[in-house]
C-alpha positions in Angstrom: -10.6 -53.7 24.9 -10.6 -51.4 21.9 -8.1 -48.9 23.4 -5.8 -51.8 24.3 -6.0 -53.2 20.8 -5.3 -49.7 19.3 -2.2 -49.4 21.5 -1.0 -52.8 20.4 -1.7 -51.9 16.7 0.3 -48.7 16.9 3.2 -50.4 18.8 3.5 -53.2 16.4 3.4 -50.9 13.4 6.8 -49.8 14.6 8.0 -52.9 12.8 7.2 -50.7 9.7 5.1 -52.3 7.0 7.1 -52.6 3.8 5.7 -52.2 0.3 3.9 -55.1 -1.3 6.0 -58.1 -2.3 8.1 -57.3 -5.3 9.3 -59.6 -8.1 11.0 -62.7 -6.8 9.0 -62.9 -3.6 5.7 -64.4 -2.3 4.1 -62.9 0.8 2.1 -64.8 3.4 -0.1 -64.2 6.4 1.5 -65.9 9.4 -0.4 -66.4 12.6 1.8 -67.0 15.7 1.3 -65.9 19.3 3.9 -63.2 19.6 6.2 -61.0 17.6 9.2 -62.8 19.1 7.8 -66.1 17.8 7.2 -64.5 14.4 10.9 -63.6 14.3 11.9 -67.1 15.3 9.7 -68.6 12.5 11.2 -66.2 10.0 14.7 -67.2 11.0 13.8 -70.9 11.0 12.5 -70.9 7.4 14.5 -68.0 5.9 11.5 -65.6 5.7 11.5 -61.8 6.0 9.2 -60.3 8.6 7.4 -57.3 7.0 5.1 -56.3 9.8 2.1 -56.8 12.0 -1.4 -56.8 10.5 -3.4 -55.0 13.2 -3.9 -58.0 15.6 -1.2 -59.1 18.0 -0.7 -62.5 16.5 -1.1 -61.9 12.7 2.0 -60.9 10.6 2.9 -60.4 7.0 6.0 -62.3 6.0 7.9 -62.8 2.6 9.7 -65.7 1.1 11.6 -66.3 -2.1 9.3 -67.4 -5.0 11.9 -70.2 -5.5 10.3 -71.8 -2.5 6.9 -73.3 -3.5 4.0 -72.3 -1.2 3.0 -76.0 -0.9 6.5 -76.9 0.2 6.6 -74.1 2.8 3.2 -75.1 4.2 4.4 -78.7 4.5 7.5 -77.5 6.4 5.5 -75.5 8.9 2.7 -78.1 9.3 3.9 -79.5 12.6 5.6 -76.4 13.9 4.2 -75.4 17.2 5.0 -71.7 16.6 2.9 -71.6 13.5 -0.9 -71.5 14.0 -1.7 -70.7 10.4 0.1 -69.8 7.2 -1.6 -68.7 4.0 -0.6 -67.0 0.8 -1.4 -63.3 0.6 -3.9 -63.6 -2.2 -5.2 -60.8 -4.4 -8.7 -59.3 -4.3 -10.6 -57.0 -6.6 -13.5 -54.6 -6.4 -16.5 -56.5 -7.8 -16.9 -54.3 -10.8 -13.6 -55.4 -12.4 -15.3 -58.0 -14.6 -17.2 -56.8 -17.7 -20.9 -56.1 -17.2 -22.8 -59.0 -18.9 -25.1 -57.7 -21.6 -25.6 -54.3 -20.0 -25.7 -50.9 -21.5 -24.9 -47.7 -19.6 -26.9 -44.8 -21.1 -25.3 -41.5 -21.5 -27.7 -40.0 -19.0 -29.5 -41.3 -15.9 -32.7 -43.0 -16.6 -35.2 -40.4 -15.3 -35.9 -36.9 -16.5 -35.6 -35.1 -13.3 -31.9 -36.0 -12.7 -30.9 -34.0 -15.8 -32.4 -30.6 -14.9 -29.8 -29.5 -12.4 -32.2 -28.7 -9.6 -30.7 -28.4 -6.1 -32.1 -29.5 -2.8 -31.0 -29.8 0.8 -29.6 -32.9 2.4 -29.0 -32.4 6.1 -27.1 -29.1 5.9 -25.6 -29.5 2.5 -26.8 -28.5 -1.0 -27.0 -31.4 -3.4 -28.3 -32.3 -6.8 -32.0 -33.3 -6.6 -31.2 -36.3 -8.9 -29.0 -37.7 -6.2 -31.2 -36.9 -3.1 -34.6 -37.8 -4.7 -33.6 -40.7 -7.0 -36.1 -43.7 -7.3 -34.1 -46.0 -5.0 -35.1 -43.8 -2.0 -38.7 -44.7 -2.5 -38.2 -48.2 -3.8 -36.4 -49.1 -0.5 -38.7 -47.0 1.7 -35.6 -45.1 2.9 -37.6 -41.9 2.8 -39.7 -43.3 5.7 -36.5 -43.7 7.8 -35.3 -40.2 7.1 -38.7 -38.8 7.9 -38.4 -40.4 11.4 -34.9 -39.0 11.7 -33.3 -42.4 11.6 -30.3 -41.2 9.7 -27.4 -43.1 11.4 -26.5 -40.3 13.8 -23.9 -41.4 16.3 -22.6 -44.3 14.1 -19.5 -44.8 12.1 -19.5 -46.7 8.8 -16.0 -47.9 7.7 -15.7 -48.2 3.9 -13.0 -50.6 2.9 -12.3 -49.6 -0.7 -10.2 -47.3 -2.9 -10.4 -44.3 -0.6 -12.9 -41.4 -0.3 -12.6 -37.8 -1.5 -13.0 -35.8 1.7 -13.0 -32.7 -0.5 -16.4 -33.6 -1.9 -18.8 -30.9 -0.4 -21.5 -33.5 0.4 -19.2 -36.1 2.0 -16.6 -33.8 3.5 -18.6 -32.9 6.7 -19.0 -36.6 7.6 -15.7 -38.1 6.6 -13.4 -38.9 9.6 -9.8 -39.9 9.7 -9.1 -43.4 8.4 -6.0 -45.2 7.0 -4.3 -45.9 3.7 -3.0 -49.4 3.8 -1.5 -49.2 0.4 0.9 -46.5 1.6 0.8 -47.2 5.4 -0.4 -43.7 6.2 -3.2 -42.5 8.6 -5.6 -39.7 7.6 -8.2 -38.9 5.1 -7.4 -41.7 2.7 -8.2 -40.9 -0.9 -7.4 -42.5 -4.3 -6.5 -39.1 -5.7 -3.0 -40.0 -4.4 -3.0 -42.7 -7.2 -3.0 -40.1 -10.0 -0.8 -37.2 -10.9 -1.3 -33.8 -9.2 -2.8 -32.1 -12.3 -5.5 -34.8 -12.7 -6.3 -34.7 -9.0 -6.6 -30.9 -9.0 -8.9 -31.0 -12.1 -11.2 -33.6 -10.5 -11.5 -31.7 -7.3 -12.8 -28.5 -9.0 -16.1 -27.4 -7.6 -18.6 -26.4 -10.2 -20.6 -23.2 -9.9 -23.8 -24.7 -11.5 -24.5 -28.4 -11.2 -24.2 -30.2 -14.5 -24.3 -27.0 -16.6 -22.7 -27.5 -19.0 -21.3 -31.0 -18.6 -20.1 -34.2 -20.3 -20.6 -37.8 -19.5 -17.3 -39.7 -19.1 -17.6 -43.5 -19.0 -15.1 -44.7 -16.4 -15.6 -48.4 -16.8 -18.4 -50.7 -17.8 -20.2 -50.0 -14.5 -20.0 -46.3 -14.0 -20.1 -42.9 -15.8 -19.1 -39.6 -14.3 -20.8 -36.3 -15.0 -17.9 -33.7 -15.4 -17.9 -30.1 -16.5 -16.6 -29.6 -20.0 -13.8 -27.5 -18.6 -12.7 -30.4 -16.4 -12.8 -32.9 -19.2 -10.8 -30.5 -21.3 -7.8 -30.8 -19.1 -8.1 -34.6 -18.4 -7.3 -37.6 -20.5 -10.3 -39.8 -19.5 -8.8 -42.8 -21.3 -5.8 -42.8 -18.9 -7.7 -42.5 -15.7 -7.5 -45.7 -13.6 -10.6 -47.6 -14.2 -11.8 -47.6 -10.6 -10.7 -44.2 -9.5 -13.5 -42.9 -7.3 -15.0 -46.3 -6.6 -14.8 -45.7 -2.8 -16.3 -42.2 -3.1 -19.2 -43.5 -5.2 -19.9 -46.3 -2.6 -19.6 -43.7 0.3 -22.1 -41.5 -1.5 -24.7 -44.2 -1.3 -24.0 -44.9 2.3 -24.4 -41.2 3.0 -27.6 -40.9 1.0 -29.5 -43.3 3.3 -27.6 -42.5 6.5 -26.7 -38.8 6.2 -26.1 -38.6 10.0 -23.4 -41.3 10.1 -19.7 -40.6 10.0 -17.8 -42.4 7.2 -14.3 -43.8 7.8 -12.2 -44.2 4.6 -10.0 -47.3 4.8 -8.0 -47.5 1.5 -7.1 -51.1 1.0 -7.5 -50.9 -2.8 -5.6 -49.1 -5.5 -7.4 -47.1 -8.1 -7.0 -49.9 -10.5 -9.4 -52.0 -8.3 -6.7 -54.3 -6.9 -5.8 -55.2 -3.3 -4.4 -58.0 -1.2 -5.7 -60.1 1.6 -3.3 -58.5 4.0 -4.6 -55.0 3.3 -8.2 -56.2 3.8 -7.5 -58.1 7.1 -5.7 -55.0 8.4 -8.6 -52.8 7.5 -11.1 -55.0 9.3 -9.1 -55.0 12.5 -8.5 -51.2 12.2 -12.2 -50.5 11.7 -13.2 -52.6 14.7 -10.5 -51.1 17.0 -11.2 -47.5 16.0 -14.9 -47.2 16.6 -16.7 -48.5 13.4 -20.2 -49.7 13.9 -20.6 -50.9 10.4 -18.1 -52.1 7.8 -18.9 -52.0 4.1 -16.9 -54.4 1.8 -17.6 -53.9 -1.9 -15.1 -56.6 -3.1 -14.9 -60.3 -3.6 -12.5 -63.2 -3.3 -13.2 -66.6 -4.9 -11.5 -68.6 -2.1 -12.1 -68.6 1.6 -9.3 -67.4 3.9 -8.8 -68.4 7.5 -7.5 -65.0 8.4 -10.4 -63.2 6.7 -12.9 -65.4 8.7 -11.0 -64.7 11.9 -11.0 -60.9 11.3 -14.8 -61.0 10.5 -15.4 -63.0 13.7 -13.4 -60.5 15.7 -15.5 -57.6 14.3 -18.8 -59.5 15.0 -17.7 -60.2 18.6 -17.1 -56.5 19.1 -20.6 -55.7 17.8 -19.6 -54.5 14.3 -22.1 -55.2 11.5 -20.3 -56.4 8.4 -21.9 -55.9 4.9 -20.5 -57.1 1.6 -21.4 -57.2 -2.1 -22.1 -60.6 -3.6 -20.3 -59.9 -6.9 -21.1 -59.3 -10.5 -20.4 -62.6 -12.3 -24.1 -63.3 -13.0 -23.8 -66.8 -11.4 -25.1 -69.0 -8.7 -21.8 -69.1 -6.9 -20.0 -68.5 -3.6 -17.6 -65.6 -3.0 -16.1 -64.1 0.1 -16.5 -62.2 2.4 -20.2 -62.0 1.4 -20.6 -65.8 1.8 -19.4 -65.8 5.4 -21.9 -66.4 8.2 -21.0 -63.2 9.9 -21.6 -61.0 6.8 -24.7 -59.6 5.2 -24.3 -60.5 1.5 -26.0 -58.0 -0.8 -27.3 -58.7 -4.3 -28.5 -56.3 -6.9 -32.0 -55.7 -8.5 -33.3 -53.3 -11.1 -35.6 -50.4 -10.4 -38.4 -52.9 -11.1 -37.2 -55.2 -8.3 -36.0 -57.8 -10.8 -32.7 -59.6 -10.3 -29.9 -57.8 -12.2 -28.4 -59.7 -15.1 -25.0 -59.3 -13.5 -25.7 -60.1 -9.9 -24.4 -63.3 -8.2 -27.1 -65.1 -6.4 -27.8 -68.2 -4.2 -29.5 -69.0 -1.0 -26.2 -69.4 0.9 -24.6 -66.3 -0.5 -27.3 -63.6 -0.5 -28.9 -62.2 2.7 -30.8 -59.3 1.0 -31.1 -57.5 -2.3 -31.6 -53.9 -3.2 -31.3 -51.5 -6.2 -28.0 -51.7 -8.0 -28.8 -50.2 -11.4 -28.8 -46.6 -12.5 -28.0 -45.2 -9.1 -26.8 -41.6 -8.9 -24.0 -41.0 -6.4 -21.1 -38.7 -5.5 -17.8 -38.4 -7.4 -14.7 -36.2 -6.9 -15.1 -32.5 -6.1 -18.8 -31.5 -6.6 -19.3 -34.1 -9.4 -21.7 -37.0 -9.6 -21.8 -40.4 -11.3 -24.2 -43.0 -12.4 -23.4 -46.5 -11.3 -24.4 -50.1 -11.7 -23.2 -53.1 -9.6 -23.5 -55.0 -6.3 -20.8 -52.7 -4.8 -23.4 -49.9 -4.8 -26.3 -52.1 -3.6 -24.0 -53.0 -0.7 -23.4 -49.3 0.1 -27.2 -48.7 0.4 -27.5 -51.7 2.8 -24.5 -50.5 4.9 -26.3 -47.2 5.3 -29.5 -49.0 6.2 -27.6 -50.9 8.9 -26.4 -47.7 10.4 -30.0 -46.4 10.5 -31.2 -49.5 12.2 -28.7 -49.0 14.9 -30.2 -45.6 15.6 -33.7 -47.1 15.7 -32.8 -48.0 19.3 -31.8 -45.6 22.0 -28.2 -45.3 23.2 -28.7 -47.9 26.0 -29.9 -50.6 23.6 -27.8 -49.8 20.5 -24.7 -51.5 21.7 -26.7 -54.6 22.7 -28.0 -55.1 19.1 -25.9 -57.8 17.5 -25.3 -58.9 13.9 -28.1 -61.4 14.0 -30.6 -58.7 15.1 -29.7 -56.5 12.2 -29.6 -59.4 9.7 -33.1 -60.5 10.8 -34.4 -56.9 10.6 -33.1 -56.6 7.0 -34.8 -60.0 6.2 -38.1 -58.3 6.8 -38.3 -57.0 3.3 -40.2 -57.7 0.0 -40.0 -61.4 -0.7 -41.6 -61.1 -4.1 -38.3 -60.3 -5.8 -36.9 -63.6 -4.4 -39.6 -66.2 -4.7 -37.1 -69.1 -4.8 -34.8 -67.6 -2.2 -31.9 -67.1 -4.6 -31.8 -63.4 -3.6 -32.0 -64.2 0.1 -34.9 -62.6 2.0 -35.8 -60.4 -1.0 -35.6 -56.7 -1.5 -34.7 -54.2 1.2 -37.6 -52.5 2.9 -36.5 -49.9 5.5 -40.0 -49.6 6.9 -40.3 -53.3 7.7 -36.8 -53.5 9.0 -37.3 -50.5 11.4 -40.4 -52.0 12.8 -38.6 -55.3 13.5 -35.9 -53.4 15.4 -38.5 -51.5 17.4 -40.2 -54.8 18.3 -37.0 -56.5 19.6 -35.7 -53.6 21.7 -33.4 -55.0 24.3 -34.7 -54.0 27.7 -32.5 -51.5 29.5 -30.8 -53.2 32.4 -31.2 -51.2 35.6 -28.5 -51.6 38.3 -29.5 -51.2 41.9 
């Protein structure tokens, strides 16, 4: 099925995806059975067909903004060629809202992350403050790695701003992905969103980790540790606020699943913005190109039929979907975390207390994990300190990859979303006594034991 879908995806891309809708237009997601019917619908209602969105019956179309979306939807309501039509809404990474009442210190919160010691992480040399940070013990991730459950043989797709494949820690595990903001295949990175001089400065590899260095606050949720020589040639105040967000999320996926490959799917610009069409395309692409896990560190306040449909497609093909619950500090509902086929991840402190910024609610959150004061990868050989549910989600996505390797090759592909979700629900319930943080705090040890207990028997054929 996947090879067929890929062929269809490539063929339909020959329609050539145009840039995002400019001034004077509104873009829509149109579901209709065939490309020919899509053309017919466009002619009927004076729309422009932009391109296919990675599934044979979903298309991006544009209309003049002089035509009200409500009027257009009324026109197509009884059209047998139109199965669904919805506005191509905007989405943002979850850290775009200010962090409520939070303070990001100039250094990480523990002493050992400031001493520059190096250690090994599966063949690469890394800062001890990254490899040995408290979250590894708080989640019992160390026990998984000690049992060599490191995500080997899995692919985690990260739908985000892109990933820096030049990072020496991430480089060996990053595989080709796609940049949906530019319609280009390859090692998608958000360094393409800045000028070449800035990109070159950020990709410099330091000789000594953090010696000497400066702390550059990127936004209210993250600070980067950059050499003074790098800062000297940058204008940090003009850096896009979410430049490197995908690299930071990927660093936490890799931390707990160092054997997994990571697929960068750039659906977001470095300012943290995206559209529903980019996200839907990315989910279909991940599913059809070998992803086992999809991480989605973004939120939308309204449900989307096409987003639901894309997630359902991923689930049917055995892909585990993980998403952040958002940073509004509210009992609320956001998407995709709130969908039934998605593991919604909330944030807790390093004391396993609900973060002041995390969204919560029994119907939104599946599990919670550390989302404060995490150390992760940044451009080049740099690191960053981060706060937010985006980063909690990255840890859980890595955990899902590890759980898939807790079974042998025969049974891995028989594990379904519900199996992994139930495994993750075997955590520490003390941080969620009222259920507002789902099953409680992530515990790798308990989750692994659950997977071992439900091993699907190998089917012998005679």
